[in-house]
C-alpha positions as CSV (number, residue, x, y, z in Angstrom):
1,M,-24.7,12.5,48.8
2,E,-23.1,9.5,47.2
3,L,-25.9,6.9,47.9
4,L,-28.3,8.9,46.1
5,D,-26.3,9.7,42.8
6,R,-25.8,6.3,42.8
7,L,-29.9,5.2,43.4
8,K,-30.5,7.9,40.1
9,K,-28.1,6.0,38.5
10,S,-30.0,2.6,39.0
11,A,-33.4,4.3,38.3
12,R,-31.9,5.9,35.2
13,I,-30.5,2.6,34.2
14,L,-33.9,0.5,35.1
15,L,-35.9,3.2,32.6
16,K,-33.4,3.6,29.7
17,G,-30.9,0.9,29.9
18,E,-27.4,1.2,30.4
19,Q,-25.8,3.9,28.5
20,K,-23.7,2.6,25.5
21,K,-20.0,4.4,24.8
22,K,-19.6,5.7,22.0
23,T,-16.0,5.3,21.2
24,R,-13.6,2.7,22.1
25,N,-10.0,3.1,23.6
26,P,-7.0,3.2,20.9
27,I,-6.2,-0.4,20.2
28,P,-3.0,-0.9,22.0
29,A,0.4,-2.4,20.4
30,I,1.6,-6.3,21.1
31,T,3.5,-6.4,23.6
32,P,7.0,-8.6,23.4
33,E,5.3,-11.7,25.5
34,E,2.3,-11.5,23.2
35,L,4.4,-11.9,20.6
36,A,6.2,-14.7,21.5
37,E,3.5,-17.1,22.3
38,I,2.0,-15.6,19.0
39,K,5.1,-17.1,16.8
40,Q,4.7,-20.3,18.7
41,F,1.0,-20.6,16.3
42,F,2.7,-18.8,13.7
43,P,6.0,-18.8,13.1
44,R,6.5,-17.5,9.3
45,E,8.7,-14.7,8.9
46,K,6.6,-11.6,7.8
47,F,7.2,-9.0,5.4
48,F,5.0,-6.1,4.1
49,V,5.2,-4.5,0.2
50,M,4.0,-1.0,0.1
51,G,4.0,1.9,-2.2
52,H,2.1,4.2,-4.3
53,A,-0.6,3.0,-6.4
54,R,0.7,2.6,-10.0
55,S,4.4,2.5,-8.4
56,G,5.3,-1.3,-9.5
57,T,4.0,-3.2,-6.4
58,T,2.5,-5.4,-8.1
59,L,5.8,-6.8,-10.6
60,L,7.3,-6.1,-7.2
61,M,5.1,-9.1,-5.6
62,R,5.4,-11.4,-8.9
63,L,9.1,-11.3,-8.7
64,L,10.0,-11.9,-4.8
65,R,7.6,-15.1,-4.8
66,L,9.7,-16.8,-7.6
67,H,12.1,-17.5,-5.0
68,G,11.5,-21.3,-3.7
69,K,11.7,-19.7,0.5
70,V,9.7,-16.4,0.2
71,H,5.4,-16.2,-0.9
72,C,3.9,-13.2,-1.6
73,N,0.2,-12.5,-2.3
74,Y,-1.9,-9.0,-3.0
75,Q,-4.3,-6.8,-2.0
76,A,-5.1,-8.0,2.0
77,H,-5.5,-4.4,2.7
78,F,-4.8,-5.3,6.0
79,F,-3.7,-1.6,6.7
80,T,-3.9,0.0,3.3
81,R,-7.4,0.4,2.6
82,K,-11.1,1.1,5.0
83,P,-12.3,-0.4,6.5
84,M,-8.8,-2.4,7.8
85,L,-7.8,-5.3,9.7
86,K,-8.6,-2.7,12.8
87,S,-12.0,-2.9,12.1
88,L,-12.7,-6.4,13.5
89,V,-12.5,-5.1,17.2
90,D,-12.8,-1.1,16.0
91,S,-16.1,-0.6,18.0
92,P,-17.2,-0.1,22.2
93,E,-18.8,-3.3,22.1
94,A,-15.9,-5.2,21.3
95,E,-13.8,-3.9,23.2
96,E,-16.0,-4.5,26.1
97,W,-16.2,-8.0,25.5
98,L,-12.5,-8.3,24.9
99,T,-11.4,-6.6,27.9
100,R,-14.4,-7.8,30.4
101,K,-13.0,-8.6,33.6
102,S,-15.5,-11.8,33.7
103,N,-13.4,-12.8,30.5
104,R,-10.7,-14.8,32.1
105,W,-9.4,-15.1,28.8
106,N,-7.6,-12.4,28.5
107,H,-5.4,-12.2,31.6
108,G,-6.9,-8.8,32.4
109,R,-5.6,-7.1,29.0
110,D,-7.6,-6.2,25.8
111,L,-7.1,-9.1,23.4
112,S,-7.9,-6.8,20.6
113,P,-4.3,-6.8,19.1
114,L,-3.9,-11.1,19.2
115,V,-7.0,-11.2,17.7
116,L,-6.0,-9.1,14.9
117,R,-2.3,-10.4,14.8
118,A,-3.8,-14.2,14.9
119,A,-6.6,-13.2,11.7
120,A,-3.4,-11.4,9.3
121,D,-0.8,-14.2,10.4
122,F,-3.4,-17.0,9.8
123,I,-4.3,-16.1,6.5
124,M,-1.0,-15.5,5.3
125,E,0.5,-18.4,6.6
126,R,-2.4,-20.3,5.1
127,D,-1.4,-19.7,1.6
128,A,2.6,-20.2,2.8
129,V,1.6,-23.7,4.0
130,R,0.0,-24.6,0.8
131,E,3.2,-23.5,-1.2
132,G,5.7,-25.1,0.9
133,K,7.4,-21.4,1.7
134,F,8.6,-20.0,5.2
135,I,8.6,-16.4,4.9
136,V,5.7,-14.6,3.5
137,G,4.4,-11.0,2.8
138,D,1.6,-9.1,1.2
139,K,1.4,-5.9,-0.6
140,S,-1.0,-3.5,-0.6
141,P,-0.8,-0.3,-2.3
142,S,-1.5,3.1,-0.4
143,S,-2.3,5.9,-1.7
144,T,-3.9,7.7,0.7
145,I,-3.4,7.0,4.4
146,H,0.2,7.3,4.0
147,G,2.1,7.6,7.2
148,Q,0.1,5.8,9.7
149,V,-0.3,2.6,7.2
150,V,3.6,2.2,8.9
151,R,1.9,3.0,12.5
152,D,-1.1,0.7,12.1
153,T,1.5,-2.0,10.7
154,H,3.9,-1.3,13.6
155,L,1.2,-2.0,16.3
156,L,0.6,-5.2,15.4
157,Y,3.6,-6.3,13.5
158,P,6.5,-4.6,15.1
159,D,8.7,-7.4,14.0
160,A,8.0,-7.3,10.6
161,K,10.2,-6.4,7.5
162,L,8.9,-3.4,5.2
163,I,9.9,-2.8,1.3
164,Y,8.7,0.3,-0.2
165,I,8.6,1.0,-4.1
166,V,9.1,4.6,-5.2
167,R,8.6,5.3,-8.9
168,D,8.7,8.6,-10.5
169,G,5.6,10.5,-9.9
170,R,5.2,12.0,-13.6
171,D,4.9,8.5,-14.6
172,V,2.8,7.9,-11.6
173,L,0.8,10.5,-12.9
174,V,-0.2,9.2,-16.4
175,S,-0.4,5.6,-15.2
176,E,-3.1,6.3,-12.8
177,R,-4.9,8.6,-15.2
178,F,-5.2,6.0,-17.9
179,R,-6.0,3.6,-15.4
180,N,-9.0,5.6,-14.8
181,F,-9.5,6.0,-18.6
182,V,-9.5,2.7,-19.4
183,E,-12.0,1.9,-16.3
184,E,-14.2,4.9,-16.7
185,S,-13.9,5.6,-13.2
186,K,-17.1,6.7,-11.8
187,F,-14.8,9.6,-10.6
188,L,-14.1,11.0,-13.8
189,T,-15.7,14.6,-14.3
190,S,-17.4,15.9,-17.9
191,E,-14.3,17.3,-18.5
192,D,-12.5,14.4,-18.3
193,K,-14.7,12.5,-20.5
194,R,-14.2,15.5,-23.1
195,I,-10.5,14.3,-22.9
196,I,-11.2,10.7,-23.6
197,S,-13.6,11.7,-26.4
198,D,-11.1,13.7,-28.0
199,L,-7.9,11.4,-27.3
200,K,-9.9,8.5,-29.0
201,T,-10.9,10.6,-32.2
202,D,-6.9,12.2,-32.5
203,P,-4.5,11.4,-30.2
204,T,-1.6,13.3,-32.2
205,P,-2.3,16.6,-30.0
206,F,-2.1,14.8,-26.8
207,S,1.4,13.1,-27.4
208,D,3.3,16.6,-29.5
209,G,2.6,19.2,-26.2
210,R,-0.1,20.7,-27.5
211,R,-3.0,19.6,-25.5
212,S,-2.8,17.7,-22.2
213,I,-4.5,14.3,-20.8
214,F,-4.7,16.0,-17.3
215,T,-7.0,18.5,-16.0
216,E,-5.2,21.2,-13.6
217,T,-7.0,19.1,-10.4
218,S,-6.2,15.9,-11.3
219,I,-2.6,17.1,-11.4
220,R,-2.6,18.8,-8.1
221,N,-4.5,15.8,-6.4
222,I,-2.4,12.8,-8.1
223,A,1.3,14.8,-7.2
224,K,0.4,15.9,-4.1
225,R,-0.8,12.0,-2.6
226,W,2.2,10.9,-4.3
227,S,4.8,13.1,-2.5
228,D,3.1,12.8,0.9
229,D,2.8,9.3,0.6
230,L,6.4,9.1,-0.7
231,N,7.6,11.8,2.7
232,E,5.3,10.6,5.3
233,I,6.2,6.6,4.9
234,D,9.4,6.8,4.0
235,S,9.9,8.8,7.3
236,E,8.0,6.8,9.8
237,S,9.0,3.5,8.4
238,K,13.0,4.4,9.3
239,R,11.9,5.8,12.6
240,L,9.6,2.9,13.6
241,Y,11.9,0.1,11.6
242,G,15.2,1.3,11.1
243,E,17.1,-1.6,9.6
244,N,14.3,-3.8,9.2
245,Y,12.9,-1.2,6.1
246,I,14.1,-0.9,2.7
247,S,13.0,0.8,-0.1
248,L,14.0,0.7,-4.5
249,R,13.0,2.4,-7.3
250,Y,10.5,0.7,-9.9
251,E,13.3,2.3,-12.6
252,D,16.2,0.3,-11.1
253,M,14.2,-2.7,-10.7
254,L,13.6,-2.5,-14.2
255,A,17.2,-1.5,-15.3
256,Q,18.6,-4.3,-13.2
257,P,16.1,-6.4,-11.5
258,F,18.3,-9.4,-10.9
259,A,20.5,-7.4,-8.5
260,E,17.6,-5.4,-7.0
261,I,15.5,-8.3,-6.3
262,S,18.2,-10.0,-4.9
263,R,18.8,-7.0,-2.7
264,L,15.7,-7.0,-1.5
265,W,15.8,-11.7,-0.6
266,K,19.0,-10.7,1.5
267,F,17.0,-8.0,3.1
268,L,14.3,-10.9,4.0
269,A,17.3,-13.1,5.2
270,V,17.1,-15.9,1.9
271,K,20.8,-17.5,1.5
272,E,20.3,-19.4,-1.7
273,I,19.9,-17.2,-4.7
274,G,21.5,-19.4,-7.8
275,K,21.7,-17.6,-10.8
276,T,18.3,-19.8,-12.5
277,L,16.4,-17.4,-10.9
278,E,17.9,-14.5,-13.0
279,K,16.3,-16.4,-16.2
280,Q,13.2,-16.3,-13.8
281,L,13.1,-13.2,-13.2
282,L,13.6,-12.1,-17.1
283,A,10.3,-14.2,-18.6
284,E,8.4,-13.1,-15.5
285,M,9.4,-9.2,-16.2
286,S,7.9,-10.2,-20.2
287,S,4.6,-10.5,-19.1
288,N,2.7,-7.8,-18.5
289,P,-0.8,-9.6,-17.1
290,D,-2.2,-6.0,-16.5
291,E,-1.2,-4.6,-20.1
292,E,-3.3,-7.3,-21.2
293,W,-6.2,-6.8,-19.0
294,Q,-6.5,-3.5,-19.9
295,A,-6.8,-3.8,-24.2
296,Q,-9.2,-6.3,-22.9
297,R,-11.4,-3.8,-21.7
298,N,-10.8,-0.8,-23.6
299,E,-8.7,-0.7,-26.1
300,G,-8.7,2.1,-27.8
301,I,-7.5,4.2,-24.8
302,A,-5.2,1.4,-23.3
303,S,-2.9,1.1,-26.9
304,F,-2.0,5.0,-27.2
305,L,0.3,4.3,-23.3
306,P,3.3,1.7,-23.6
307,K,2.4,0.2,-19.9
308,G,5.3,-0.2,-17.5
309,Q,8.1,1.7,-19.4
310,A,10.1,4.7,-17.5
311,G,9.6,8.0,-19.0
312,N,6.5,7.4,-20.8
313,W,5.4,11.4,-19.1
314,R,8.4,12.9,-21.4
315,R,5.8,12.8,-24.3
316,L,2.8,13.7,-22.5
317,F,3.9,16.6,-20.2
318,T,2.5,19.9,-21.6
319,E,5.1,22.8,-20.4
320,K,1.9,24.0,-17.9
321,D,1.6,20.1,-16.8
322,K,5.6,20.3,-16.0
323,T,5.2,24.0,-13.9
324,L,1.8,22.1,-11.7
325,F,3.7,19.8,-11.0
326,K,6.7,21.2,-9.9
327,E,4.8,23.5,-7.8
328,V,3.6,20.5,-6.1
329,A,6.2,17.7,-5.8
330,G,8.8,19.3,-7.5
331,D,11.0,18.4,-4.3
332,V,10.3,15.3,-4.1
333,L,11.8,14.3,-7.2
334,V,15.0,16.2,-6.7
335,K,15.0,13.9,-2.8
336,W,14.6,10.7,-4.9
337,G,17.4,11.1,-7.9
338,Y,15.2,11.8,-10.6
339,E,16.0,15.3,-11.2
340,K,18.7,17.3,-9.7
341,D,17.2,20.5,-9.6
342,N,13.5,21.5,-10.7
343,N,15.1,23.1,-14.1
344,W,13.9,20.1,-16.1
């Protein structure tokens, strides 16, 4: 019977070809032994800056890399935006190749985590070598993948450090809304476009509580993404990274930049933090490339909103906006110290 089954299988392969596997097995985590091996080739310490879009990740990156030992670049999206790093090996064909028994380079194990780690390490260390720096990181904001970002990062970088920046979700909502307005996003609805047209004609009703710059859908969607991002990333980072995870609030960084960035440099194991860095931090914070870019793109809309400030939501939220935000994410505001309760 077994012989007959094997003959039938052989006949099917001859007639139709060997059936292709439809999905690959999960990519395995890098092992401690593989980690030790790869660090012989890519020895620099790694970190990742994460945060919901419009939460100050770019400013944080610019400030961190002012130190002579720290380099940070941005938007590699290794783990934060599709197709992501794992797409390089995320197919049955790639798995078959990297696990093939005749492939004696793999030592009987899936080479996928080493391939992915080597690719990301090279991209980051190439820049760090050019800058003559010894600690290197990437900043890539995430707004949709949430906790999975941390799990995917830990799969390849259990030895890395994670920095997570949080901003008041109401200001995130305002900033993201205006970003879409300035860019004339393809996702704008006809109602959104009417708001833009009216805002350009007469902005007064939008800044005195009579009219909202939001639709109910936009508030609910962005507030939900923001609250999910904070809850999941903070929880998973504490679980997987422990003392190698740190968070900060954007508003605290604005209020006391040298204290907050020094805290992060120490977290990254930087020892020399001279007072001259404080002047460099303040000088860097005085410029706002994003504001300049938005002004060039759409001055009429961009000029309505001061960029990078804390508390812009106070003059733009209507009472209905407040009620909607409280329903979706009011508890998260309280959790992160933005409000004492929902009576705001």
